[in-house]
C-alpha positions in Angstrom: 32.1 104.0 46.1 32.1 102.3 42.7 33.7 103.9 39.6 31.3 105.8 37.4 32.3 105.9 33.7 32.0 108.8 31.4 28.4 109.8 30.8 26.4 112.0 28.4 23.1 113.3 29.8 21.2 115.2 27.1 22.6 118.8 27.0 24.8 118.6 30.1 27.8 117.4 28.2 30.6 115.0 29.2 31.5 114.5 32.8 34.3 112.2 34.0 34.0 111.0 37.6 36.7 108.9 39.2 36.4 106.9 42.4 35.2 109.2 45.1 37.1 109.4 48.3 35.3 110.1 51.5 36.2 113.8 51.4 34.6 114.1 47.9 31.2 112.5 48.9 29.5 115.8 49.4 30.8 117.2 46.1 29.5 114.1 44.3 26.1 114.3 46.0 25.9 118.0 45.0 26.7 117.0 41.4 23.9 114.4 41.4 21.4 117.0 42.7 22.4 119.3 39.9 22.0 116.6 37.3 18.5 115.6 38.5 17.3 119.2 38.7 18.6 119.9 35.2 17.0 116.8 33.8 13.7 117.8 35.4 13.9 121.2 33.8 14.6 119.9 30.3 12.4 116.8 30.2 8.9 116.8 28.7 6.1 117.2 31.2 3.6 114.4 30.5 0.3 114.2 32.5 -2.9 112.4 32.0 -6.1 114.0 33.4 -9.8 113.2 33.1 -11.6 115.4 30.6 -14.7 115.8 32.7 -14.3 116.6 36.4 -18.1 116.3 37.0 -20.8 114.2 35.3 -20.2 113.4 31.6 -22.9 115.1 29.6 -25.5 112.9 27.9 -24.0 109.7 29.3 -25.7 106.5 30.1 -24.2 104.1 32.6 -23.4 100.7 31.2 -21.8 97.8 33.1 -21.0 95.9 29.8 -19.4 98.7 27.7 -15.9 98.4 29.0 -12.8 100.0 27.5 -10.4 97.7 25.7 -7.6 97.7 23.1 -7.3 95.9 19.8 -4.8 95.6 17.0 -5.8 96.6 13.5 -2.8 95.7 11.4 0.2 97.0 13.2 -1.7 99.7 15.1 -3.1 99.5 18.6 -6.5 101.2 19.1 -8.4 102.0 22.3 -12.0 100.7 21.8 -15.2 101.2 23.7 -14.0 104.4 25.3 -16.6 105.8 27.7 -14.4 107.9 30.0 -12.5 110.4 28.0 -9.1 111.9 29.0 -6.4 114.3 28.1 -2.7 113.5 28.0 -0.7 116.7 28.2 2.8 116.9 26.6 4.5 120.1 27.4 7.7 121.0 25.5 11.1 121.9 26.8 10.8 125.3 28.3 13.8 126.5 26.4 12.0 126.2 23.1 8.3 126.5 24.2 6.6 129.2 22.1 3.1 129.4 23.7 1.3 127.5 20.9 -0.8 124.5 21.8 -2.6 121.8 19.7 -5.3 119.4 20.7 -4.7 116.1 19.0 -7.6 113.9 17.7 -6.3 110.5 16.7 -8.3 108.5 14.1 -10.0 105.1 14.1 -13.2 105.3 12.1 -15.2 106.4 15.3 -14.8 102.8 16.4 -11.3 103.1 18.0 -8.7 105.7 18.9 -5.1 105.3 17.7 -3.6 106.9 20.9 0.0 106.1 20.2 0.2 106.0 16.4 -1.7 109.2 15.7 -1.5 110.7 19.2 1.8 110.3 20.9 3.7 110.4 17.6 2.1 113.8 16.7 2.7 115.0 20.3 6.4 114.3 20.1 6.6 116.1 16.7 4.8 119.1 18.0 6.9 119.3 21.1 10.0 119.4 18.9 8.6 122.6 17.4 8.1 124.1 20.9 4.3 123.4 20.8 2.3 122.0 23.7 0.4 118.9 22.6 -2.7 117.6 24.3 -3.9 114.2 23.1 -7.7 113.7 23.4 -9.0 110.2 24.0 -12.6 110.9 23.1 -15.7 108.8 23.7 -16.6 106.5 20.8 -20.2 107.0 19.6 -22.5 104.4 21.0 -26.2 104.2 21.8 -25.2 102.0 24.7 -23.5 104.9 26.6 -24.9 108.1 25.0 -28.3 109.7 24.8 -27.3 111.2 21.4 -24.2 109.5 20.0 -23.9 112.0 17.1 -22.8 114.8 19.5 -20.8 112.7 22.0 -17.4 113.2 20.4 -18.2 116.8 19.7 -19.0 117.4 23.4 -15.6 115.9 24.3 -13.6 118.0 21.8 -15.4 121.2 22.8 -14.6 120.5 26.4 -10.9 119.7 25.5 -10.5 123.1 23.9 -12.0 124.7 27.0 -9.8 122.8 29.4 -6.7 123.9 27.5 -7.8 127.5 27.6 -8.7 127.3 31.3 -5.2 125.9 32.0 -3.3 128.2 29.5 -1.5 130.2 32.2 -0.4 127.1 34.2 0.7 125.3 31.0 2.6 128.3 29.5 0.1 128.6 26.6 -1.1 131.6 24.7 -4.9 131.3 24.8 -5.2 132.9 21.3 -2.8 130.3 19.8 -4.6 127.0 20.4 -5.2 124.8 17.4 -6.4 121.3 16.6 -5.0 118.4 14.6 -7.0 115.4 13.5 -6.3 112.2 11.5 -8.9 110.4 9.4 -12.1 110.2 11.6 -10.1 112.3 14.1 -9.9 114.8 11.2 -13.7 114.8 11.1 -13.7 115.6 14.8 -11.1 118.3 14.3 -13.1 119.9 11.5 -16.2 119.5 13.6 -14.8 121.6 16.4 -13.7 124.1 13.7 -17.3 124.4 12.4 -19.4 123.5 15.4 -17.5 125.2 18.2 -20.5 127.4 19.1 -23.0 124.5 19.0 -24.8 124.2 22.4 -24.2 120.5 22.9 -23.8 120.7 26.7 -24.0 123.2 29.5 -20.6 124.9 29.5 -19.1 128.1 30.9 -18.2 131.0 28.7 -14.7 129.8 27.8 -14.4 129.7 24.0 -14.1 126.3 22.3 -13.0 127.8 18.9 -9.7 126.6 17.7 -7.4 129.3 16.3 -6.3 127.0 13.5 -6.7 123.4 12.3 -4.4 120.8 10.8 -6.4 118.1 9.0 -4.5 114.9 8.0 -6.3 112.6 5.4 -9.6 113.8 7.1 -13.1 112.5 6.9 -15.1 115.7 6.1 -18.3 114.8 4.3 -21.1 112.4 5.2 -22.4 112.5 1.7 -22.6 109.0 0.2 -20.5 109.7 -2.9 -17.3 110.4 -0.9 -18.1 109.3 2.7 -16.1 106.9 4.8 -18.9 104.5 5.5 -17.6 103.1 8.8 -17.2 106.6 10.2 -20.7 107.7 9.1 -22.4 104.5 10.3 -20.7 104.7 13.7 -21.4 108.4 14.3 -24.8 108.9 12.6 -26.2 105.4 12.3 -26.9 103.3 9.1 -29.8 105.4 7.8 -29.3 109.0 9.0 -31.7 111.7 8.1 -30.7 114.4 5.6 -30.5 117.1 8.2 -28.0 115.0 10.2 -25.9 114.2 7.1 -25.8 118.0 6.2 -25.0 119.0 9.8 -21.9 116.7 10.0 -20.7 117.3 6.4 -18.4 119.9 7.7 -17.6 121.5 4.3 -21.3 122.5 4.3 -20.9 124.2 7.8 -18.0 126.5 7.0 -18.5 130.2 7.6 -16.2 133.3 7.5 -15.5 132.6 11.2 -14.2 129.1 10.6 -10.5 129.0 11.6 -7.7 128.7 9.0 -6.7 125.2 8.0 -4.0 123.2 6.3 -5.0 119.9 4.8 -2.9 116.8 3.9 -4.2 114.0 1.6 -3.0 111.5 -1.0 -4.6 110.8 -4.4 -4.4 107.1 -3.8 -6.3 107.2 -0.5 -8.8 104.3 -1.0 -10.4 104.7 2.5 -11.2 108.4 2.6 -11.3 109.9 -0.9 -9.3 113.1 -1.5 -12.5 114.9 -2.4 -13.1 115.3 1.3 -10.2 117.6 1.7 -10.9 119.3 -1.7 -14.5 120.1 -0.7 -13.4 121.6 2.7 -10.7 123.7 1.0 -13.2 125.1 -1.5 -15.7 125.8 1.3 -13.1 127.8 3.2 -12.0 129.6 0.1 -15.6 130.6 -0.6 -15.8 132.1 2.9 -12.4 133.9 2.5 -10.8 131.7 5.2 -7.1 131.2 4.9 -6.4 127.6 3.8 -3.9 125.4 2.1 -4.1 121.8 0.7 -1.2 119.4 -0.1 -2.2 116.5 -2.3 0.5 113.8 -2.7 0.5 111.3 -5.6 1.0 108.3 -3.3 0.7 107.5 0.4 -2.6 105.8 0.8 -4.3 106.2 4.1 -3.3 106.2 7.7 0.4 106.8 7.5 0.7 109.2 10.5 4.3 110.3 10.8 6.3 107.1 11.1 4.8 105.3 8.1 4.7 108.3 5.7 6.9 107.4 2.8 7.8 109.0 -0.5 6.7 112.6 -1.1 4.1 112.4 1.6 6.8 111.9 4.2 7.4 115.7 4.0 3.9 116.6 5.3 5.1 117.5 8.8 7.6 120.0 7.3 4.8 121.5 5.1 2.7 122.0 8.2 5.7 123.5 10.1 6.2 126.0 7.3 2.5 126.9 7.3 2.4 127.4 11.0 5.4 129.7 10.8 3.9 131.7 7.9 0.7 132.2 9.9 2.4 133.3 13.1 1.8 130.2 15.2 5.5 129.3 15.6 
């Protein structure tokens, strides 16, 4: 048997193995079994599952609307998503604390940045002992939806319910399930925070209410003076009625039962004005909901975790402190 040099395998430490003689073969095999069983216990558990196990509500079959990917700058986006899914990242059992977060990546409701604002966030949350569930939600389109304004909301409601239904199997406390959203994904995250009780499909009695929300440079309002035009056009159409604008301006939908939130934004965000986060903060304050807002001087828009530079690079730490202070870590 060939020589095997000194190895370091995660937390196992250093092990030196010399050439195995025939009499040591069984000892060596036993060691390998130990290594693999240990690796299995400490590695992340990553599984992708369909969001809907039966018919997708409000869907229209289309042979031409096919999922694809595209590059916008340096970021890869899934586009034309018609079959939503959940990718489940479970943390190391040694540090798991029972908290879970559904992740809604951004993309202006025309794409989903699954890696950049999905996987990156999942790895960060796993490092805190938090289970992370990345939602690839359907993108609003009249081609595949009877009512495109509620299509993404249907998906995020069901995502919350799926996590609660699987809480025991995934080692999750069903009363510590939150949501995080980036940009248009922040609009979807604030939508589940304010529309969790909306009857947008036939569901069971499982609660879709998140216990907290983390909103990163979020789209909040559909009002023209501070809206992100692409997000509004894609979700509501180019000339939406007033009642639709009001319904999906989530600062206008806050109530005393809206879950607590922490918001992250930059003053120089030229895509989604900081007034979106400010309005949501004030709406929560008016309803006596616990909330916190961090406004950074610079940062622009769409920095996720890996591209955050300057003072805004500390936003994950600010969220960690907030989660601890509110009993979620």
